[in-house]
Every structure is written in C-alpha cells, then in structure tokens.
N, CA, C and O atoms as a GROMACS GRO file, in nm:
protein
  536
    1MET      N    1  -2.425   0.901   1.858
    1MET     CA    2  -2.290   0.847   1.868
    1MET      C    3  -2.287   0.698   1.836
    1MET      O    4  -2.193   0.651   1.772
    2ILE      N    5  -2.387   0.624   1.878
    2ILE     CA    6  -2.393   0.481   1.851
    2ILE      C    7  -2.402   0.458   1.700
    2ILE      O    8  -2.341   0.365   1.647
    3GLY      N    9  -2.480   0.541   1.632
    3GLY     CA   10  -2.494   0.528   1.486
    3GLY      C   11  -2.361   0.547   1.416
    3GLY      O   12  -2.327   0.472   1.324
    4LEU      N   13  -2.285   0.648   1.459
    4LEU     CA   14  -2.154   0.670   1.401
    4LEU      C   15  -2.061   0.552   1.428
    4LEU      O   16  -1.984   0.512   1.340
    5PHE      N   17  -2.068   0.498   1.547
    5PHE     CA   18  -1.984   0.383   1.581
    5PHE      C   19  -2.018   0.264   1.492
    5PHE      O   20  -1.928   0.195   1.444
    6LEU      N   21  -2.147   0.238   1.470
    6LEU     CA   22  -2.187   0.126   1.386
    6LEU      C   23  -2.142   0.146   1.241
    6LEU      O   24  -2.098   0.052   1.176
    7ILE      N   25  -2.154   0.268   1.192
    7ILE     CA   26  -2.109   0.298   1.056
    7ILE      C   27  -1.957   0.277   1.046
    7ILE      O   28  -1.908   0.215   0.952
    8ALA      N   29  -1.884   0.328   1.144
    8ALA     CA   30  -1.739   0.311   1.144
    8ALA      C   31  -1.700   0.164   1.154
    8ALA      O   32  -1.609   0.120   1.084
    9ALA      N   33  -1.768   0.089   1.239
    9ALA     CA   34  -1.739  -0.054   1.251
    9ALA      C   35  -1.765  -0.126   1.119
    9ALA      O   36  -1.690  -0.214   1.079
   10GLY      N   37  -1.873  -0.087   1.051
   10GLY     CA   38  -1.903  -0.146   0.921
   10GLY      C   39  -1.797  -0.113   0.818
   10GLY      O   40  -1.758  -0.199   0.739
   11LEU      N   41  -1.750   0.012   0.819
   11LEU     CA   42  -1.646   0.052   0.724
   11LEU      C   43  -1.514  -0.020   0.752
   11LEU      O   44  -1.445  -0.062   0.658
   12VAL      N   45  -1.479  -0.036   0.879
   12VAL     CA   46  -1.356  -0.109   0.913
   12VAL      C   47  -1.370  -0.255   0.872
   12VAL      O   48  -1.275  -0.314   0.820
   13GLY      N   49  -1.486  -0.314   0.895
   13GLY     CA   50  -1.509  -0.452   0.853
   13GLY      C   51  -1.500  -0.468   0.703
   13GLY      O   52  -1.441  -0.564   0.654
   14TYR      N   53  -1.558  -0.373   0.630
   14TYR     CA   54  -1.549  -0.377   0.483
   14TYR      C   55  -1.405  -0.364   0.438
   14TYR      O   56  -1.361  -0.436   0.349
   15TRP      N   57  -1.331  -0.271   0.499
   15TRP     CA   58  -1.190  -0.252   0.464
   15TRP      C   59  -1.111  -0.380   0.489
   15TRP      O   60  -1.031  -0.422   0.405
   16ALA      N   61  -1.133  -0.443   0.604
   16ALA     CA   62  -1.060  -0.565   0.638
   16ALA      C   63  -1.095  -0.676   0.539
   16ALA      O   64  -1.007  -0.754   0.500
   17TRP      N   65  -1.221  -0.686   0.499
   17TRP     CA   66  -1.261  -0.788   0.403
   17TRP      C   67  -1.202  -0.758   0.265
   17TRP      O   68  -1.151  -0.848   0.199
   18LYS      N   69  -1.209  -0.634   0.224
   18LYS     CA   70  -1.161  -0.595   0.090
   18LYS      C   71  -1.010  -0.613   0.077
   18LYS      O   72  -0.963  -0.655  -0.029
   19THR      N   73  -0.936  -0.584   0.181
   19THR     CA   74  -0.790  -0.597   0.175
   19THR      C   75  -0.743  -0.733   0.225
   19THR      O   76  -0.623  -0.759   0.232
   20ARG      N   77  -0.836  -0.819   0.258
   20ARG     CA   78  -0.806  -0.954   0.308
   20ARG      C   79  -0.719  -0.949   0.434
   20ARG      O   80  -0.631  -1.034   0.452
   21GLU      N   81  -0.743  -0.852   0.518
   21GLU     CA   82  -0.663  -0.838   0.639
   21GLU      C   83  -0.747  -0.858   0.765
   21GLU      O   84  -0.720  -0.796   0.868
   22THR      N   85  -0.847  -0.944   0.756
   22THR     CA   86  -0.931  -0.965   0.874
   22THR      C   87  -0.850  -1.022   0.990
   22THR      O   88  -0.880  -0.992   1.105
   23GLN      N   89  -0.750  -1.103   0.960
   23GLN     CA   90  -0.669  -1.160   1.066
   23GLN      C   91  -0.566  -1.060   1.119
   23GLN      O   92  -0.513  -1.078   1.228
   24ALA      N   93  -0.540  -0.957   1.042
   24ALA     CA   94  -0.435  -0.863   1.079
   24ALA      C   95  -0.489  -0.734   1.140
   24ALA      O   96  -0.415  -0.637   1.153
   25LEU      N   97  -0.616  -0.732   1.175
   25LEU     CA   98  -0.673  -0.613   1.237
   25LEU      C   99  -0.608  -0.594   1.373
   25LEU      O  100  -0.608  -0.685   1.456
   26ARG      N  101  -0.553  -0.477   1.396
   26ARG     CA  102  -0.477  -0.451   1.517
   26ARG      C  103  -0.547  -0.351   1.607
   26ARG      O  104  -0.644  -0.286   1.568
   27PHE      N  105  -0.495  -0.341   1.728
   27PHE     CA  106  -0.547  -0.245   1.823
   27PHE      C  107  -0.538  -0.103   1.768
   27PHE      O  108  -0.630  -0.023   1.786
   28GLY      N  109  -0.428  -0.073   1.699
   28GLY     CA  110  -0.409   0.060   1.641
   28GLY      C  111  -0.514   0.093   1.536
   28GLY      O  112  -0.552   0.209   1.522
   29ASP      N  113  -0.562  -0.008   1.463
   29ASP     CA  114  -0.668   0.016   1.365
   29ASP      C  115  -0.795   0.062   1.434
   29ASP      O  116  -0.862   0.156   1.390
   30VAL      N  117  -0.827  -0.005   1.543
   30VAL     CA  118  -0.945   0.034   1.620
   30VAL      C  119  -0.926   0.172   1.681
   30VAL      O  120  -1.018   0.253   1.684
   31ALA      N  121  -0.805   0.199   1.730
   31ALA     CA  122  -0.776   0.330   1.788
   31ALA      C  123  -0.787   0.440   1.683
   31ALA      O  124  -0.832   0.551   1.714
   32ALA      N  125  -0.747   0.412   1.559
   32ALA     CA  126  -0.760   0.511   1.452
   32ALA      C  127  -0.906   0.539   1.422
   32ALA      O  128  -0.943   0.654   1.397
   33VAL      N  129  -0.989   0.437   1.423
   33VAL     CA  130  -1.132   0.458   1.400
   33VAL      C  131  -1.191   0.540   1.515
   33VAL      O  132  -1.272   0.630   1.491
   34VAL      N  133  -1.152   0.509   1.636
   34VAL     CA  134  -1.200   0.586   1.752
   34VAL      C  135  -1.154   0.731   1.741
   34VAL      O  136  -1.230   0.823   1.771
   35ALA      N  137  -1.029   0.752   1.698
   35ALA     CA  138  -0.979   0.889   1.681
   35ALA      C  139  -1.060   0.962   1.575
   35ALA      O  140  -1.091   1.080   1.592
   36ALA      N  141  -1.095   0.895   1.468
   36ALA     CA  142  -1.176   0.959   1.364
   36ALA      C  143  -1.316   0.991   1.417
   36ALA      O  144  -1.370   1.097   1.386
   37LEU      N  145  -1.374   0.901   1.496
   37LEU     CA  146  -1.506   0.928   1.554
   37LEU      C  147  -1.500   1.046   1.650
   37LEU      O  148  -1.589   1.131   1.651
   38ILE      N  149  -1.395   1.051   1.730
   38ILE     CA  150  -1.378   1.165   1.821
   38ILE      C  151  -1.362   1.292   1.740
   38ILE      O  152  -1.416   1.397   1.776
   39GLY      N  153  -1.288   1.283   1.631
   39GLY     CA  154  -1.272   1.399   1.542
   39GLY      C  155  -1.406   1.446   1.487
   39GLY      O  156  -1.431   1.567   1.480
   40LEU      N  157  -1.491   1.352   1.450
   40LEU     CA  158  -1.626   1.391   1.402
   40LEU      C  159  -1.705   1.462   1.511
   40LEU      O  160  -1.771   1.563   1.485
   41GLN      N  161  -1.699   1.408   1.631
   41GLN     CA  162  -1.771   1.472   1.742
   41GLN      C  163  -1.717   1.612   1.771
   41GLN      O  164  -1.793   1.705   1.794
   42LEU      N  165  -1.586   1.624   1.770
   42LEU     CA  166  -1.526   1.756   1.795
   42LEU      C  167  -1.562   1.854   1.683
   42LEU      O  168  -1.585   1.972   1.708
   43PHE      N  169  -1.566   1.804   1.561
   43PHE     CA  170  -1.603   1.889   1.448
   43PHE      C  171  -1.748   1.936   1.462
   43PHE      O  172  -1.780   2.051   1.432
   44ARG      N  173  -1.836   1.846   1.507
   44ARG     CA  174  -1.976   1.885   1.529
   44ARG      C  175  -1.988   1.991   1.637
   44ARG      O  176  -2.080   2.073   1.634
   45ARG      N  177  -1.896   1.989   1.734
   45ARG     CA  178  -1.899   2.087   1.842
   45ARG      C  179  -1.819   2.213   1.807
   45ARG      O  180  -1.798   2.300   1.892
   46HIS      N  181  -1.776   2.222   1.682
   46HIS     CA  182  -1.705   2.339   1.630
   46HIS      C  183  -1.567   2.358   1.694
   46HIS      O  184  -1.516   2.470   1.699
   47ASP      N  185  -1.507   2.250   1.741
   47ASP     CA  186  -1.370   2.255   1.791
   47ASP      C  187  -1.279   2.204   1.680
   47ASP      O  188  -1.227   2.092   1.685
   48VAL      N  189  -1.259   2.289   1.579
   48VAL     CA  190  -1.192   2.249   1.456
   48VAL      C  191  -1.045   2.209   1.479
   48VAL      O  192  -1.004   2.107   1.425
   49PRO      N  193  -0.964   2.283   1.556
   49PRO     CA  194  -0.824   2.241   1.575
   49PRO      C  195  -0.812   2.101   1.636
   49PRO      O  196  -0.730   2.021   1.591
   50ALA      N  197  -0.891   2.073   1.737
   50ALA     CA  198  -0.885   1.940   1.800
   50ALA      C  199  -0.936   1.833   1.703
   50ALA      O  200  -0.884   1.722   1.701
   51ALA      N  201  -1.038   1.866   1.624
   51ALA     CA  202  -1.091   1.770   1.526
   51ALA      C  203  -0.985   1.739   1.422
   51ALA      O  204  -0.967   1.622   1.384
   52LEU      N  205  -0.914   1.841   1.374
   52LEU     CA  206  -0.809   1.818   1.275
   52LEU      C  207  -0.696   1.734   1.333
   52LEU      O  208  -0.637   1.652   1.262
   53LEU      N  209  -0.666   1.754   1.459
   53LEU     CA  210  -0.564   1.673   1.525
   53LEU      C  211  -0.607   1.526   1.530
   53LEU      O  212  -0.526   1.437   1.503
   54ALA      N  213  -0.732   1.502   1.565
   54ALA     CA  214  -0.782   1.364   1.570
   54ALA      C  215  -0.782   1.301   1.432
   54ALA      O  216  -0.741   1.186   1.416
   55PHE      N  217  -0.828   1.375   1.331
   55PHE     CA  218  -0.828   1.323   1.194
   55PHE      C  219  -0.685   1.299   1.146
   55PHE      O  220  -0.658   1.202   1.076
   56GLY      N  221  -0.594   1.388   1.185
   56GLY     CA  222  -0.454   1.371   1.147
   56GLY      C  223  -0.394   1.244   1.207
   56GLY      O  224  -0.318   1.174   1.141
   57GLY      N  225  -0.428   1.216   1.332
   57GLY     CA  226  -0.380   1.093   1.396
   57GLY      C  227  -0.433   0.970   1.326
   57GLY      O  228  -0.358   0.874   1.304
   58ALA      N  229  -0.560   0.971   1.290
   58ALA     CA  230  -0.618   0.857   1.219
   58ALA      C  231  -0.556   0.843   1.081
   58ALA      O  232  -0.526   0.732   1.037
   59GLY      N  233  -0.536   0.954   1.012
   59GLY     CA  234  -0.475   0.950   0.879
   59GLY      C  235  -0.332   0.903   0.885
   59GLY      O  236  -0.287   0.828   0.798
   60TRP      N  237  -0.258   0.948   0.986
   60TRP     CA  238  -0.120   0.904   1.002
   60TRP      C  239  -0.117   0.754   1.023
   60TRP      O  240  -0.034   0.686   0.962
   61TRP      N  241  -0.203   0.700   1.106
   61TRP     CA  242  -0.204   0.556   1.131
   61TRP      C  243  -0.231   0.480   1.001
   61TRP      O  244  -0.165   0.379   0.973
   62TYR      N  245  -0.326   0.528   0.923
   62TYR     CA  246  -0.357   0.462   0.796
   62TYR      C  247  -0.234   0.462   0.706
   62TYR      O  248  -0.202   0.359   0.647
   63TRP      N  249  -0.166   0.576   0.694
   63TRP     CA  250  -0.047   0.586   0.610
   63TRP      C  251   0.063   0.493   0.660
   63TRP      O  252   0.122   0.418   0.582
   64TRP      N  253   0.090   0.496   0.791
   64TRP     CA  254   0.196   0.414   0.849
   64TRP      C  255   0.167   0.266   0.831
   64TRP      O  256   0.256   0.187   0.800
   65ARG      N  257   0.042   0.231   0.852
   65ARG     CA  258   0.003   0.090   0.839
   65ARG      C  259   0.025   0.041   0.695
   65ARG      O  260   0.070  -0.071   0.674
   66ARG      N  261  -0.008   0.124   0.598
   66ARG     CA  262   0.012   0.087   0.458
   66ARG      C  263   0.160   0.069   0.426
   66ARG      O  264   0.198  -0.024   0.354
   67GLN      N  265   0.242   0.158   0.479
   67GLN     CA  266   0.386   0.149   0.455
   67GLN      C  267   0.443   0.020   0.513
   67GLN      O  268   0.521  -0.049   0.447
   68THR      N  269   0.406  -0.011   0.637
   68THR     CA  270   0.461  -0.131   0.700
   68THR      C  271   0.406  -0.258   0.637
   68THR      O  272   0.476  -0.358   0.630
   69ASN      N  273   0.281  -0.256   0.590
   69ASN     CA  274   0.226  -0.374   0.523
   69ASN      C  275   0.299  -0.401   0.393
   69ASN      O  276   0.326  -0.516   0.361
   70ASP      N  277   0.331  -0.296   0.317
   70ASP     CA  278   0.405  -0.315   0.192
   70ASP      C  279   0.543  -0.374   0.220
   70ASP      O  280   0.589  -0.462   0.147
   71ALA      N  281   0.608  -0.325   0.324
   71ALA     CA  282   0.742  -0.374   0.356
   71ALA      C  283   0.738  -0.519   0.403
   71ALA      O  284   0.823  -0.599   0.366
   72ARG      N  285   0.639  -0.554   0.485
   72ARG     CA  286   0.629  -0.690   0.537
   72ARG      C  287   0.587  -0.790   0.431
   72ARG      O  288   0.632  -0.905   0.433
   73SER      N  289   0.503  -0.749   0.340
   73SER     CA  290   0.454  -0.842   0.240
   73SER      C  291   0.556  -0.871   0.132
   73SER      O  292   0.536  -0.960   0.050
   74GLY      N  293   0.666  -0.796   0.131
   74GLY     CA  294   0.768  -0.818   0.031
   74GLY      C  295   0.735  -0.751  -0.102
   74GLY      O  296   0.802  -0.776  -0.202
   75ARG      N  297   0.634  -0.666  -0.102
   75ARG     CA  298   0.602  -0.594  -0.225
   75ARG      C  299   0.714  -0.499  -0.260
   75ARG      O  300   0.777  -0.439  -0.173
   76MET      N  301   0.737  -0.488  -0.386
   76MET     CA  302   0.841  -0.400  -0.434
   76MET      C  303   0.782  -0.262  -0.458
   76MET      O  304   0.672  -0.249  -0.512
   77THR      N  305   0.855  -0.159  -0.418
   77THR     CA  306   0.809  -0.023  -0.445
   77THR      C  307   0.840   0.012  -0.590
   77THR      O  308   0.919  -0.055  -0.656
   78ARG      N  309   0.777   0.116  -0.637
   78ARG     CA  310   0.801   0.160  -0.775
   78ARG      C  311   0.948   0.200  -0.794
   78ARG      O  312   1.009   0.170  -0.897
   79GLU      N  313   1.003   0.268  -0.694
   79GLU     CA  314   1.142   0.311  -0.703
   79GLU      C  315   1.236   0.191  -0.710
   79GLU      O  316   1.330   0.191  -0.790
   80GLN      N  317   1.212   0.091  -0.629
   80GLN     CA  318   1.295  -0.030  -0.633
   80GLN      C  319   1.284  -0.098  -0.769
   80GLN      O  320   1.383  -0.144  -0.824
   81ALA      N  321   1.163  -0.105  -0.821
   81ALA     CA  322   1.141  -0.169  -0.951
   81ALA      C  323   1.212  -0.092  -1.062
   81ALA      O  324   1.273  -0.152  -1.150
   82ARG      N  325   1.202   0.041  -1.057
   82ARG     CA  326   1.269   0.123  -1.160
   82ARG      C  327   1.421   0.104  -1.154
   82ARG      O  328   1.486   0.095  -1.258
   83ARG      N  329   1.477   0.099  -1.032
   83ARG     CA  330   1.621   0.080  -1.019
   83ARG      C  331   1.663  -0.057  -1.070
   83ARG      O  332   1.765  -0.071  -1.138
   84LEU      N  333   1.585  -0.158  -1.038
   84LEU     CA  334   1.620  -0.293  -1.081
   84LEU      C  335   1.616  -0.306  -1.233
   84LEU      O  336   1.707  -0.365  -1.292
   85LEU      N  337   1.514  -0.252  -1.296
   85LEU     CA  338   1.502  -0.261  -1.442
   85LEU      C  339   1.580  -0.150  -1.513
   85LEU      O  340   1.596  -0.155  -1.635
   86ASP      N  341   1.628  -0.053  -1.438
   86ASP     CA  342   1.705   0.060  -1.492
   86ASP      C  343   1.624   0.134  -1.600
   86ASP      O  344   1.670   0.153  -1.713
   87VAL      N  345   1.503   0.175  -1.561
   87VAL     CA  346   1.418   0.252  -1.652
   87VAL      C  347   1.386   0.386  -1.588
   87VAL      O  348   1.387   0.398  -1.465
   88PRO      N  349   1.357   0.488  -1.668
   88PRO     CA  350   1.324   0.620  -1.613
   88PRO      C  351   1.183   0.621  -1.552
   88PRO      O  352   1.104   0.528  -1.571
   89VAL      N  353   1.155   0.727  -1.479
   89VAL     CA  354   1.025   0.741  -1.412
   89VAL      C  355   0.910   0.739  -1.512
   89VAL      O  356   0.805   0.681  -1.485
   90ASP      N  357   0.929   0.801  -1.627
   90ASP     CA  358   0.822   0.812  -1.725
   90ASP      C  359   0.831   0.706  -1.834
   90ASP      O  360   0.787   0.728  -1.947
   91ALA      N  361   0.887   0.590  -1.802
   91ALA     CA  362   0.904   0.483  -1.900
   91ALA      C  363   0.770   0.431  -1.948
   91ALA      O  364   0.676   0.416  -1.870
   92SER      N  365   0.763   0.405  -2.078
   92SER     CA  366   0.641   0.349  -2.136
   92SER      C  367   0.634   0.200  -2.104
   92SER      O  368   0.731   0.140  -2.060
   93ALA      N  369   0.517   0.142  -2.128
   93ALA     CA  370   0.499  -0.001  -2.105
   93ALA      C  371   0.595  -0.082  -2.192
   93ALA      O  372   0.648  -0.184  -2.148
   94GLU      N  373   0.617  -0.038  -2.314
   94GLU     CA  374   0.709  -0.110  -2.403
   94GLU      C  375   0.852  -0.102  -2.353
   94GLU      O  376   0.926  -0.200  -2.361
   95THR      N  377   0.893   0.013  -2.300
   95THR     CA  378   1.028   0.028  -2.245
   95THR      C  379   1.046  -0.064  -2.125
   95THR      O  380   1.151  -0.126  -2.108
   96ILE      N  381   0.943  -0.072  -2.042
   96ILE     CA  382   0.949  -0.159  -1.923
   96ILE      C  383   0.960  -0.304  -1.967
   96ILE      O  384   1.041  -0.380  -1.913
   97ARG      N  385   0.880  -0.344  -2.065
   97ARG     CA  386   0.884  -0.483  -2.113
   97ARG      C  387   1.019  -0.515  -2.178
   97ARG      O  388   1.072  -0.625  -2.159
   98ALA      N  389   1.074  -0.422  -2.254
   98ALA     CA  390   1.204  -0.445  -2.318
   98ALA      C  391   1.315  -0.460  -2.213
   98ALA      O  392   1.400  -0.547  -2.225
   99ALA      N  393   1.313  -0.374  -2.110
   99ALA     CA  394   1.413  -0.384  -2.003
   99ALA      C  395   1.398  -0.516  -1.929
   99ALA      O  396   1.497  -0.579  -1.892
  100HIS      N  397   1.275  -0.559  -1.907
  100HIS     CA  398   1.249  -0.687  -1.842
  100HIS      C  399   1.306  -0.802  -1.925
  100HIS      O  400   1.373  -0.890  -1.871
  101ARG      N  401   1.281  -0.801  -2.056
  101ARG     CA  402   1.330  -0.909  -2.142
  101ARG      C  403   1.483  -0.916  -2.140
  101ARG      O  404   1.541  -1.024  -2.132
  102ARG      N  405   1.548  -0.799  -2.147
  102ARG     CA  406   1.695  -0.797  -2.145
  102ARG      C  407   1.750  -0.853  -2.014
  102ARG      O  408   1.843  -0.934  -2.014
  103LEU      N  409   1.692  -0.810  -1.903
  103LEU     CA  410   1.744  -0.851  -1.773
  103LEU      C  411   1.710  -0.996  -1.741
  103LEU      O  412   1.794  -1.069  -1.688
  104VAL      N  413   1.590  -1.038  -1.772
  104VAL     CA  414   1.551  -1.176  -1.738
  104VAL      C  415   1.630  -1.276  -1.822
  104VAL      O  416   1.652  -1.389  -1.778
  105ALA      N  417   1.673  -1.237  -1.941
  105ALA     CA  418   1.756  -1.326  -2.022
  105ALA      C  419   1.890  -1.354  -1.954
  105ALA      O  420   1.949  -1.460  -1.974
  106ARG      N  421   1.939  -1.258  -1.874
  106ARG     CA  422   2.067  -1.276  -1.804
  106ARG      C  423   2.054  -1.348  -1.671
  106ARG      O  424   2.146  -1.418  -1.629
  107VAL      N  425   1.939  -1.332  -1.602
  107VAL     CA  426   1.928  -1.386  -1.466
  107VAL      C  427   1.840  -1.512  -1.458
  107VAL      O  428   1.822  -1.567  -1.349
  108HIS      N  429   1.787  -1.556  -1.569
  108HIS     CA  430   1.700  -1.674  -1.568
  108HIS      C  431   1.781  -1.799  -1.531
  108HIS      O  432   1.898  -1.809  -1.568
  109PRO      N  433   1.721  -1.893  -1.459
  109PRO     CA  434   1.793  -2.015  -1.420
  109PRO      C  435   1.850  -2.093  -1.539
  109PRO      O  436   1.955  -2.155  -1.528
  110ASP      N  437   1.780  -2.091  -1.652
  110ASP     CA  438   1.830  -2.161  -1.770
  110ASP      C  439   1.955  -2.096  -1.827
  110ASP      O  440   2.031  -2.160  -1.901
  111ALA      N  441   1.978  -1.969  -1.794
  111ALA     CA  442   2.096  -1.897  -1.843
  111ALA      C  443   2.204  -1.889  -1.738
  111ALA      O  444   2.299  -1.812  -1.751
  112GLY      N  445   2.192  -1.969  -1.632
  112GLY     CA  446   2.293  -1.970  -1.526
  112GLY      C  447   2.261  -1.878  -1.410
  112GLY      O  448   2.342  -1.865  -1.318
  113GLY      N  449   2.145  -1.813  -1.411
  113GLY     CA  450   2.104  -1.727  -1.302
  113GLY      C  451   2.030  -1.805  -1.195
  113GLY      O  452   2.045  -1.927  -1.185
  114SER      N  453   1.952  -1.736  -1.117
  114SER     CA  454   1.877  -1.805  -1.010
  114SER      C  455   1.728  -1.775  -1.023
  114SER      O  456   1.687  -1.675  -1.083
  115ALA      N  457   1.650  -1.864  -0.967
  115ALA     CA  458   1.505  -1.848  -0.970
  115ALA      C  459   1.463  -1.725  -0.889
  115ALA      O  460   1.366  -1.657  -0.924
  116ASP      N  461   1.534  -1.697  -0.781
  116ASP     CA  462   1.501  -1.580  -0.698
  116ASP      C  463   1.523  -1.449  -0.775
  116ASP      O  464   1.440  -1.359  -0.768
  117LEU      N  465   1.634  -1.440  -0.846
  117LEU     CA  466   1.660  -1.319  -0.924
  117LEU      C  467   1.556  -1.302  -1.035
  117LEU      O  468   1.508  -1.192  -1.059
  118ALA      N  469   1.523  -1.411  -1.102
  118ALA     CA  470   1.423  -1.404  -1.208
  118ALA      C  471   1.288  -1.361  -1.151
  118ALA      O  472   1.215  -1.284  -1.213
  119ALA      N  473   1.255  -1.412  -1.032
  119ALA     CA  474   1.129  -1.374  -0.968
  119ALA      C  475   1.128  -1.225  -0.933
  119ALA      O  476   1.025  -1.159  -0.947
  120GLN      N  477   1.241  -1.172  -0.887
  120GLN     CA  478   1.249  -1.030  -0.855
  120GLN      C  479   1.234  -0.943  -0.979
  120GLN      O  480   1.168  -0.839  -0.976
  121VAL      N  481   1.294  -0.986  -1.089
  121VAL     CA  482   1.281  -0.911  -1.214
  121VAL      C  483   1.136  -0.914  -1.262
  121VAL      O  484   1.083  -0.813  -1.308
  122ASN      N  485   1.072  -1.030  -1.251
  122ASN     CA  486   0.930  -1.040  -1.288
  122ASN      C  487   0.843  -0.951  -1.200
  122ASN      O  488   0.750  -0.886  -1.248
  123GLN      N  489   0.874  -0.949  -1.070
  123GLN     CA  490   0.797  -0.866  -0.978
  123GLN      C  491   0.816  -0.718  -1.011
  123GLN      O  492   0.721  -0.640  -1.002
  124ALA      N  493   0.937  -0.679  -1.049
  124ALA     CA  494   0.963  -0.539  -1.086
  124ALA      C  495   0.879  -0.502  -1.208
  124ALA      O  496   0.816  -0.396  -1.210
  125ARG      N  497   0.877  -0.588  -1.309
  125ARG     CA  498   0.796  -0.562  -1.428
  125ARG      C  499   0.648  -0.550  -1.391
  125ARG      O  500   0.579  -0.457  -1.433
  126ASP      N  501   0.600  -0.645  -1.312
  126ASP     CA  502   0.459  -0.644  -1.273
  126ASP      C  503   0.423  -0.519  -1.193
  126ASP      O  504   0.316  -0.461  -1.211
  127THR      N  505   0.512  -0.478  -1.103
  127THR     CA  506   0.488  -0.360  -1.022
  127THR      C  507   0.475  -0.235  -1.109
  127THR      O  508   0.384  -0.155  -1.092
  128LEU      N  509   0.567  -0.220  -1.202
  128LEU     CA  510   0.564  -0.099  -1.286
  128LEU      C  511   0.446  -0.100  -1.383
  128LEU      O  512   0.384   0.004  -1.407
  129LEU      N  513   0.414  -0.215  -1.438
  129LEU     CA  514   0.302  -0.221  -1.532
  129LEU      C  515   0.168  -0.209  -1.460
  129LEU      O  516   0.074  -0.149  -1.513
  130GLU      N  517   0.159  -0.265  -1.340
  130GLU     CA  518   0.036  -0.255  -1.260
  130GLU      C  519   0.009  -0.111  -1.222
  130GLU      O  520  -0.106  -0.066  -1.228
  131ARG      N  521   0.110  -0.039  -1.184
  131ARG     CA  522   0.094   0.102  -1.143
  131ARG      C  523   0.056   0.189  -1.261
  131ARG      O  524  -0.016   0.288  -1.245
  132ARG      N  525   0.102   0.155  -1.381
  132ARG     CA  526   0.070   0.234  -1.499
  132ARG      C  527  -0.077   0.219  -1.534
  132ARG      O  528  -0.139   0.315  -1.580
  133GLN      N  529  -0.134   0.101  -1.513
  133GLN     CA  530  -0.274   0.076  -1.548
  133GLN      C  531  -0.368   0.133  -1.444
  133GLN      O  532  -0.482   0.168  -1.477
  134ALA      N  533  -0.324   0.143  -1.319
  134ALA     CA  534  -0.411   0.190  -1.210
  134ALA      C  535  -0.433   0.339  -1.217
  134ALA      O  536  -0.504   0.394  -1.132
   0.00000   0.00000   0.00000
C-alpha cells in the first residue's frame, strides 16, 4: 500500500508540475487520488462494483476540476469560439482564418472597435486552430 501511495503522490506531483498548478492543488485533488488508491485495493480484493464506484468518483473529480479551471482561467470553449467567428463545426483552418480576418477588421481599435473585442476574436481563432492541430 505504501508503494502505491508513493507512486500516486509522484503522479500527482508530476501532474501539478506539468499543468503548472502546484499552487492550486486542493483537498479534493488529494481525495481523488485516495479514492483511486482505494479503488485499486478494492479491485485487488475482487470487489469490482465498489472499485468502479471509487474510480468513478476520482474520474468525476478530474472532469469537474478541468471544467472549472477552464471557466476560471477565461479560456474560451470551442463552441464559444465557433459562435463568435460564425464558423461551422468542421471548418477548415483557412475558413477559420478568413472569418477571423473579417471580424477583426470590424472590431480592431484602429477601426473604432475595442482592444477587448479584438482580443476575444484573436482568442477564438487561437482556440479553434489549436484544437485542430492537437
């Protein structure tokens, strides 16, 4: 059990370093790791329903944490970016860039728009192009 705990602690530390969230490590993150460790122990004891419940709790925490981090960081979702640029789901990189050029020409501060609007349009373009490459 100690070996599993050390491995899990190492993985959580690596995750925090990789995502640059060492300062944002919360009690719930530790609880999710503990739930996953308990799930492993239950799985070893052939108590599959309880193990799946523990893994489900840990997985839910990971999903929820990702959703709230995206919302807090001000990251734009793909859906928000598509609505802002008015492009379809299967838009090509060229279509995204063309929509960006059209919209940024209207909202740029030099054209009477605002810096905030131009930044949002740029973020929408970056979000959609980044997701296409990933």
